[in-house]
N, C-alpha and C positions, 0 to 999 in steps of 0.2 A: 880624194873622191873627194873630200869634202869645197877643198881649195878650187877642185873642176866646177861644182853646184855652186861655191860662193862666187867667181865671175865670172860664170852663164846668167847669175840670177841680179852680179852687177851689167854686165852687157844690156839686158832685156828694160831696166833699168832708163841706163843711156836711150836704151834705142826707144825705149817713151816718152821721156825728156826728148830728146829729138823730131818726136814724132808730131808733140804740146808745139813746140815754135813754129813747126813749119805747118799746121794747121788752123796757128796762130801768128800771121804775120806781125799785126800788130806794136803787141806787147815788146815785140822790138826793138822798134822804133824806143826810143829811151825819153826825147826831148816831147814826144805828142801827150796830152793832159789823160790820156784817156785808154791811155797804159796800165786804169788802177787795175778794170776791172776785170780786164783778163790776165792781169797778172794774179790776179782771185783765184777766177779761174783754177789755173796752174797750179797755184801753191796748195790747191785744194787735193788738185788730183796727184801729186806729189807727198800730199801731207795721207790721202788716203793709198798709196802704192810701198811708203814707207809701212803702215798700218800693216797690211797683206803682207807685206817679206816679213815684219816683228813676227806679226802672225806662225806665218808658215814658218819660217825659222824658229821660235822657243813655245809653237807650239799644236804643231806635227806630232807628236808624239805626243803630249796633252789628249792630246783632241779626237787622234784614231783610239791611244788606249782608251775614254772616253764612246768611241762608234765600238769600238773592238766589247766592252763591257755591258754596251744598251745591246747589240745584236745578240752580243751570251745573253743576256734577259728575254731577251725577242725571243729567243730559239728555245728557249727553257718555257719561256710560256706557253708560246706553242705547243712545243711535247705535251705538256703538264695538259694543251686544254685538247689538244688529240686524245689521248687518256681519258678525257672525261669525254671524249666528242663520244669515246669510245664503248666506255666505263653504260653513258647514257641510250650509246645501242643494242648494248646486251640488255638492259634492263627491256628495255621497249621491245628488244627480239621475245625476254622472254614476262612479256606482259601481252605479248600477242600471243604463245605457243600457252601462256595461263589460260587468255578468254577464248580459244579455241578449244583448252580439255574442260574448262567447266560447261562451253557449247555441250560436247559430248558427255561430261558427265550429268548436265541438267535435259540433255535427249533421256538418259539412260534412267533416272532420277522420276522423269516425267509416261517415258515407260513403266517402269516398274510401280507409279504410284496410282498409274491407271486399269494393270494388272488385278493389285490391291485391293483396288476397290470393283473392277468385277466381281473378286476374290469376296470379298463383303457381301457386297450384293443378292450375288448369287447364298452367300449362308441367311442372311438376314428375310429373302423370299422364298427357303427353302425352314430356317424356323415358321415364317408366317404361318407355312403352310402344316409343319408340323400342330404347330398350338394351336390352328383351324382345323386338326383330322381330333384333336385330344377334345379340341371346343366343340363340337358334332356330337363327338363324340360319350361328352359325359351330355350331354344333351339328349340327346337321344336315351340316357341311360334315364335320366332325367324325368325324359320322358313315356318310357319304359315304364318307368319307378311310380310315376304320379296314375298312369292308366290301372295298375296292377294295386294302386290303394283306390285309386275309385268302384274298380271292378269288385275291390271287399270292400268297400263301401257301399255299394249296389245292392251286395250278395245281403248286408249283413244291414241297412236298409230294408230287403226285399223280406230280410228273417223277422225280422221284428214286425214286419204289417202281415207278416204271414200267422204269425202266432198273436200278435193281438187277434184278425180274423179268426183264428180258428180258438183264441180264450173264446171270444164271445159265437160264434155256433156250434163248435164243441160239446159246450155242456148240455148244448140241447138235442146233440148230434145224439150223441156217448150213453152208450148204457153202463148198466151195472157189470156186463154180461164182459162191456167188449172192455171195459178199465182187468176185471178179472184176468181175462183170456192174453192183456198184457203184458200184467205185472206179474204173468206167470213164464209169460218169451224173455223180460226180464232176467228171469231167475232162470233160466234154464240158459240164458249165454255165460251168465256171471260163474255159473259150475262148471263149467265147459273150457 
């Protein structure tokens, strides 16, 4: 099988050489001084074909192995990138879900805080009402106490004024008989 491949390659080479001679007929004339540029072109093509043949013959397997290795590396990198992509997509989905959960938790927390605030507001209002009722009751008792004190003070002043007037007026109005009668009434009260 290798012999068939080598023979077909040699045949392809001969065909290419013949085509070059046909394409450049002036190169076939040996005595013409313009043959050198054509010869150079032909030799360049011959060298190129030899280089390609050497590369194909000796470099095919290493190149195939190299390309296969590169292919395997690229495939593994693509797989790795796909795994990373999947992981990142999962993280994004988790972050979105966490955002939705956080919003729901925020709404719940907000509702709870508003309810607590309303409850606290009612408690503060109730405490203020209780304190104002206590203060009103205390003020009413103080006022009643002051009124009682003012009445007592007024009675004492009236009594003092009555006593002063009685001390001034009674000695001239009271007689010795009146004094004796008062003394007798007092003594009877003591004995009973």
